[in-house]
C-alpha positions, -999 to 999 in steps of 0.1 A, spaced: -279 -454 69 -300 -429 89 -285 -415 121 -301 -427 150 -299 -398 175 -316 -417 203 -293 -446 201 -261 -428 200 -270 -405 228 -276 -434 251 -246 -448 240 -225 -417 248 -244 -414 283 -235 -448 292 -199 -443 281 -197 -414 305 -213 -433 333 -190 -461 329 -157 -441 328 -169 -423 359 -176 -451 377 -146 -469 369 -123 -444 377 -144 -427 407 -150 -395 392 -177 -372 403 -182 -341 383 -174 -322 351 -164 -287 341 -177 -276 307 -168 -243 291 -201 -229 279 -195 -208 248 -231 -204 241 -229 -225 211 -243 -258 200 -212 -281 209 -208 -269 243 -246 -270 248 -251 -305 239 -219 -316 259 -234 -301 290 -268 -316 282 -250 -351 280 -232 -347 312 -264 -335 331 -281 -367 319 -254 -389 326 -240 -378 361 -267 -355 373 -269 -317 367 -258 -311 403 -224 -325 393 -219 -303 363 -203 -268 364 -208 -245 334 -183 -218 330 -185 -186 310 -153 -169 300 -159 -137 284 -129 -120 268 -136 -90 245 -166 -113 233 -201 -110 228 -225 -106 254 -250 -126 237 -228 -155 239 -227 -153 275 -264 -151 277 -268 -181 253 -245 -201 277 -267 -189 307 -300 -200 287 -281 -236 286 -273 -236 321 -305 -226 335 -325 -249 311 -306 -280 326 -303 -265 360 -265 -265 360 -245 -243 381 -226 -216 361 -195 -196 370 -185 -164 351 -148 -161 348 -141 -129 330 -106 -128 315 -106 -96 296 -84 -81 324 -61 -113 322 -59 -110 284 -52 -74 284 -24 -76 310 -7 -104 288 -9 -87 255 3 -54 271 38 -67 274 42 -74 237 66 -51 220 45 -20 210 65 -19 176 50 -50 161 21 -43 138 -14 -53 151 -19 -78 118 12 -97 128 -6 -101 163 -39 -112 152 -34 -150 150 -15 -150 184 -43 -130 200 -71 -151 189 -52 -182 200 -43 -166 234 -79 -167 242 -88 -205 242 -54 -208 258 -63 -188 287 -98 -206 287 -82 -238 290 -61 -228 319 -92 -212 336 -110 -247 332 -84 -266 348 -81 -241 375 -118 -246 385 -116 -284 380 -89 -284 406 -107 -261 429 -142 -280 426 -123 -311 434 -111 -297 466 -144 -281 474 -165 -311 466 -142 -336 480 -144 -355 448 -128 -357 413 -140 -330 388 -124 -333 351 -125 -309 322 -150 -318 293 -140 -315 258 -166 -297 234 -150 -302 197 -167 -322 171 -156 -344 143 -159 -321 115 -135 -293 128 -112 -318 145 -107 -332 111 -97 -299 96 -76 -290 127 -99 -263 135 -88 -259 172 -60 -243 192 -30 -264 205 -29 -261 242 -63 -245 242 -96 -262 233 -75 -293 223 -68 -298 261 -95 -317 282 -99 -351 299 -127 -366 283 -143 -363 248 -179 -373 240 -186 -357 206 -155 -358 188 -168 -388 166 -198 -368 157 -200 -343 126 -218 -309 130 -250 -322 115 -250 -353 140 -244 -331 170 -272 -311 160 -296 -343 160 -282 -352 194 -289 -318 207 -324 -321 192 -331 -353 210 -317 -338 244 -340 -306 240 -311 -282 238 -325 -247 233 -330 -239 198 -314 -206 200 -283 -221 208 -285 -254 188 -291 -236 154 -268 -207 160 -244 -198 132 -212 -216 144 -184 -191 157 -154 -190 180 -169 -161 197 -134 -144 196 -125 -134 161 -160 -120 150 -160 -145 121 -180 -173 116 -163 -209 118 -169 -213 80 -159 -180 71 -124 -185 86 -122 -222 73 -135 -212 37 -153 -244 35 -189 -254 47 -194 -280 76 -218 -297 53 -191 -301 26 -168 -313 54 -193 -341 64 -196 -352 26 -158 -356 23 -158 -375 57 -184 -398 45 -172 -403 10 -205 -385 -8 -202 -364 -41 -183 -333 -37 -166 -306 -60 -130 -318 -65 -117 -283 -57 -135 -286 -22 -122 -319 -15 -87 -305 -24 -94 -276 2 -104 -299 29 -75 -325 25 -52 -292 24 -66 -281 60 -64 -316 73 -28 -320 59 -15 -285 71 -29 -291 107 -14 -327 111 12 -311 137 -16 -306 158 -27 -341 162 4 -358 174 29 -346 196 64 -356 184 87 -371 210 124 -381 206 126 -418 222 157 -433 234 159 -467 214 170 -497 235 195 -516 213 197 -554 218 231 -568 206 229 -604 198 262 -617 190 271 -653 181 282 -677 154 248 -683 140 261 -712 122 231 -716 112 205 -691 127 175 -710 138 141 -705 153 156 -706 189 174 -676 182 144 -661 167 123 -669 197 146 -652 220 145 -619 197 109 -617 193 103 -623 232 126 -591 238 108 -571 211 73 -582 222 78 -574 258 94 -540 250 127 -550 268 145 -535 236 133 -515 206 155 -530 180 180 -561 179 214 -561 161 223 -596 151 261 -597 146 276 -632 132 311 -636 145 337 -663 145 337 -685 177 356 -674 207 364 -708 220 387 -723 194 359 -740 177 360 -732 141 326 -724 123 313 -748 96 298 -721 72 317 -691 60 312 -655 75 292 -643 43 272 -674 41 262 -669 79 254 -632 75 234 -641 43 214 -666 62 206 -641 91 197 -614 64 167 -634 55 152 -627 89 159 -587 87 130 -563 92 123 -529 107 133 -544 142 160 -568 134 191 -556 115 221 -579 105 252 -557 115 276 -573 92 302 -543 95 310 -555 130 315 -594 123 353 -592 117 358 -577 152 373 -606 173 358 -597 209 325 -585 220 339 -558 239 354 -544 208 321 -545 190 304 -527 218 332 -499 219 325 -496 182 288 -495 184 294 -465 209 303 -444 178 267 -447 167 246 -453 199 246 -440 235 263 -466 258 235 -466 282 211 -478 251 231 -508 244 220 -542 259 243 -574 253 218 -603 251 234 -638 264 220 -669 275 224 -688 309 254 -709 296 274 -677 286 268 -661 321 284 -690 338 316 -686 320 313 -646 317 344 -639 337 364 -658 308 352 -634 282 379 -609 270 381 -576 288 348 -585 308 351 -552 331 347 -531 300 316 -553 291 300 -550 327 299 -512 318 270 -518 295 235 -534 302 234 -573 299 200 -593 293 205 -629 304 178 -653 291 175 -681 316 167 -718 310 166 -750 328 161 -731 359 198 -721 363 204 -700 395 216 -668 375 217 -645 405 245 -667 420 265 -662 390 256 -624 386 266 -621 423 303 -623 413 304 -590 395 298 -556 414 276 -542 390 244 -562 396 221 -533 385 236 -539 349 217 -573 346 183 -580 335 173 -616 341 147 -634 321 137 -663 341 116 -694 332 122 -686 294 106 -710 272 136 -721 251 131 -739 217 151 -770 224 177 -767 196 212 -761 188 231 -751 159 254 -779 164 225 -803 164 211 -788 130 243 -790 114 249 -827 122 214 -837 113 206 -813 84 191 -841 62 166 -853 88 132 -841 81 124 -830 115 153 -802 115 130 -783 91 109 -774 122 137 -754 135 149 -736 106 134 -707 86 123 -721 52 145 -696 34 173 -705 55 168 -743 49 165 -737 13 198 -717 11 217 -746 31 204 -771 10 212 -751 -24 246 -743 -11 255 -776 2 264 -765 38 269 -790 64 271 -821 42 286 -849 59 317 -863 45 
């Protein structure tokens, strides 16, 4: 299918306008390098929000004077205000602090990447300044295309940083077609792509042609060695795309007899996970604390619970032999931070919570109370001093079933509605809950 430059250009313009209107934004700051990408982006914003609301910025730094003049050519053509912010002295002052004993060859990559990082800081400096001067918000426009993004040809903390992207889903040839439709000056549009910093073309630095990257992206015939090179570049630079972040996992601890586990239990677990109240649930089948003997053996109850395990639900059978809930939590602290542990209990349990063994110890943890039947949970929670530890889920849509009802009526056809099919099959095969 041929590329419809007119349609895609209008789609981009509408995207910009909708975003600006929705977020009450006024203007755009565009770093003008003198190349096609920034030229096309400047043209798109001039069309979308008016040239009077676009600020073009040139930032020479031991770079070609021709690039600055080409950037001015774009600004003049679209009647965009242009600011020249020379970073040469800033750059020199920065690198002057580096140990002079380090070889220049070792500094080459650091120095090249410093320049786009200084440019990023400059663009955001000016965005804040113009927001004040104009009394309306100005944001930084990104100028990277799909081809260079795929192979990671950008600097983390440099040209990767911006507030809005408008050509990131278009390859080099597609950007050129959009530029042709927008009448971007030919000298800029067909200029050999380069970073304007290293003295090398983009393709020289990458070791592959942009045309080949486009063929790869659109699954067109390509030399296997070139395909391997492109995939290598993509894989090597994956660290640039996503920022890894350690996240404290909230662990829900669901303790009970689960004799048997049923869809009412699973409904509670799914609700907590879907609403991100917890990130993972530990299901721990135990013996009854209220002198009520369980019908199925511990191993059978663990086995039935394990049918429901997935990446978010774990049956922590190693804690099943502990007699009291506070003991389970103390043991869990060997693996998890106490602040990340959440005891999951129902409304009926909170009514008798003060009877639980060593309840003061349990009150040191987070407690999720799943309410039902419009019970006034607050009145029960108010008995304890540590009210901030409680998270109450009111008006919860309980599934009206109990394990005791299932045990007593296992042969009734309707019971199947309330049990996972695998659990029901296991119960029947093992002869569990069979009436005498």
